[in-house]
N, C-alpha and C positions, 0 to 999 in steps of 0.2 A: 635243758632241752625241751623240745616241743613234745606235748603229751601224745601218745600213740592214738591213732584214729581207728575206731571200730565201725564196721558197717553191719547193721542189723536189718535183715529182711523179714517182713511179716506177711503172711498170706492169710487172708480172711475169706471165709465162705459164708454165703447167706445161710442164716439159720433154718432148720427145718421146722415148719409150723407144728405145734403140738397137735396130737390127735384129738384131744378133748376141747370142747368149747366152754367147759366150766371147770373152775378151780375153787376149791374150799380150803381155807386156811384156818387152823385152830389157834391156840394160844389165848392170852388174856383178852385180846381184841380180835375176835374171829371175824373173817370176811368171807364173802362168796363173790366171785367175779365170773361173768358170763359174757359171751360175744357170739354174734352170728357168723363171723368169719375171721380168720387171721390174715387174709390177703385183700379183702375188699375194703378200701378207704372209706366207703360209705356205710360200713357195717354198724349194727347196733351193739353198744357195749353198756353193761350195767354192772355196778358194784354195790353191795349192801354190807352193812356191818352190825356187830352186836357190841359186846364189851361193857365197860363200866366207867363212870366218871371218877371212880376212886383210884384208877390206875395213874401212873406217872404221866404227866403232860396231857391227860385225857380231857375230852370235852363231854358235855351232856348230849351225846349224839347217837345213842343206841337206836338202831332202826334206820339211821340216815342212809341214803343211797345217792350215787351219781349215775348220770346217763348220758350217753352220746349216740348220735345218729346223723348220717349224712355229713360227717366231718365236723359237726357242731356239738359242743358240750351244752346240753340243754339244762341239765340238773347238775349244779356244781357245789362245791364246799369252799368256804372262805379260807380255811387253813389256819395257821397259828397267828397269834398276835406278837407284837414286839415286847418280849418279857422286860427288857431293860426300861422301856418307856412307861410301862404299867407300874413297875416297881418304883420308879422315880416319882410317880404321882401319888405314892403312899398306899397303894392297894396291897392288902394282905394276900398276895397271889398264891402262896403256898399253903394256905389254910384250906383244906379240902372237906370241911364239914358241910352239912346241908345248908346252913345259913351263912357260909363264907361269902365275903365280898368278891371272891374269885368268880362266882357264878353271875354276878352282875356285869361282868365284861361281855359285851354283846356277842362276840364270836364263840364264847365258851358255853352258852346255855342252849337248851333245846329249841327255844323260840327262834333262833337263827340257823337252824339246821333242817334238813329235809326229812323231818320226822314229825311226831305228834306232840301237842301240848294239850293237857287235860285240865280244864277249869283254871287256865292261866298259870298252873303250877310248874315248878321245875321237876325234871326227872329226879328220881331217888338216887342220891349220890352213891350209895353202897350197892345198889341193884346191879346185877350182872346179867345182861341179855346174851343168850346163846343161840347159835344156829342149830336147829333141831332136825333139819332135813334139806336135802338138795335133790335135784333131778337133772341129769345131763342129756336127756333126749333132745336133739336138735329142734323138734317141734314144740317142746315145752321145757326150755332151760329155766330153772327156778331154784329159789331158796326160801326157807321159812325161818323166821327169827322169833324166838320166844321173848317178848318184851315185857312180860309180867313183872319180873323183878324191878325194872326201871320205872314202873308205874304202880308199885305196890300201895302207895298212900292214896291213889285216886281211882284205881280200877281194880276189879276182882281178877280180871285175866285180859291179856292182850297178845296177839301174834300179828306179825306182818309177813306176808308172802310177796315176793317180787319175782316176776317171770317175763321172759321173752317168748311170746306166743307165735308159733309158725313163722318165726324169723321176720315178723312183720310189725309188731307192736309190743309195747311194754304194759303190763298190768301190775298195779300195786294194790294188794288186797289186805285191809286191816280187819281183824275180827276182835271185837272188844266186848267184854262183859262188865257192865257197870255195877256200882254198889247201890245202896238204898236211897240214893239221891239223884235228881236229874243232873245230867253231865253235858258239859259243852266241849266238844273236841275240835281242835284246830289242826288242820293239815297243811303243811307248808312245803314249798319247794323253792330254792334259791336258783335264779337264772340270770345269765347275762343277756338274755334276749329281750326284745320289746314285747310287751304283754298287752293284749286286749281282751277284755271280758266280752264274750260273744253270746252268752245266754245264761239262763238260771243255773246251768250245771256245766258250763263250758267256757274255755278260754283259748285264744290263739297266740302262739309265740312265734316271733319271726326274727331271724338273724342270718346274715350273709346270704340273703336271697332264699333261704330255706324256711319252711313252715312246720311247726309242731302243733297238734291239736291236743288239748287236755280236756278230757270228758270224765265227769263223775257218773258212774253207773248206779251206785248205791251209796248212801240212802237217797231217797227221791227228793227230799227237801234239804237243800243246803244253801249257804250264802256264799257265793263266789267273791273272792276278795283279792286285792294286792296290798302288800305292806311295804313301807320304805325300809331300806337297809342302812339308814344313817345311825351310826353308833351314838349312844346317849352321852358319851364323854369325849372331850377334846383330845384326850391322850390315846384314843383308839383309832384304828384305821378308818378311812372315809368310806370304803366299800362303794366307790363310784362305778357307775355303769352296771348296776345289778338291781334286781328286783325280787321280792318274794311274792309268789302266786300260790293260791290254794283256796281253801274253803273252810267255813265253820259249820258245825252240825250239832243240833241238840239231840241228846240220846236220853230216852226215858229211863227211869230208875228201875233197877232189877226187881 
């Protein structure tokens, strides 16, 4: 015989927006997420993370952030690579020591994330960055990440603060203490936008008819740059339609 027919009716209601504009999550890979509105499609959204490259499936991306405004994701993350494709190429992907070939995969190291690279070095694989403070005030939504463990071999101390100020603009503030040698710091942000260097401390990003201005407030002397996002190996993703923008700065010895 014919199977019985059941009718199921579902009624869905629009969710109530959360009362808070900031959320902080703990765990091995702590994150802080903040936004200027839950209902405005042009709202500013920022997410920043801590964590450690020693965790399962992790990247060297402590301190990395993503950012949206006016419906455009200006600061992005490449995401995961194709594990099978990398393993077939003979890469020792599950070796997570400091010198592992895993960290030569473009998407896995700090040079390809929205974070810092110090003296061209990788982040410390066992270092664990933690979120040490947040502020949920709508006029100063913010989070502070202690990056010191991720840069233990290159810096004496490092913190990153990320804030949405007055619901109008985003500030990324890095406070670094060098060791006894001169230090070169590279600040990078991956973007799908078109990038134009507009001055000694500024760049302009454009996408979908929108414009974002990137300005370096301090230090006074930096070298604004763009970097290609082409992976060095044929078995990696092409990363088409993306650019890295940022700057390099020389910091005196402590």
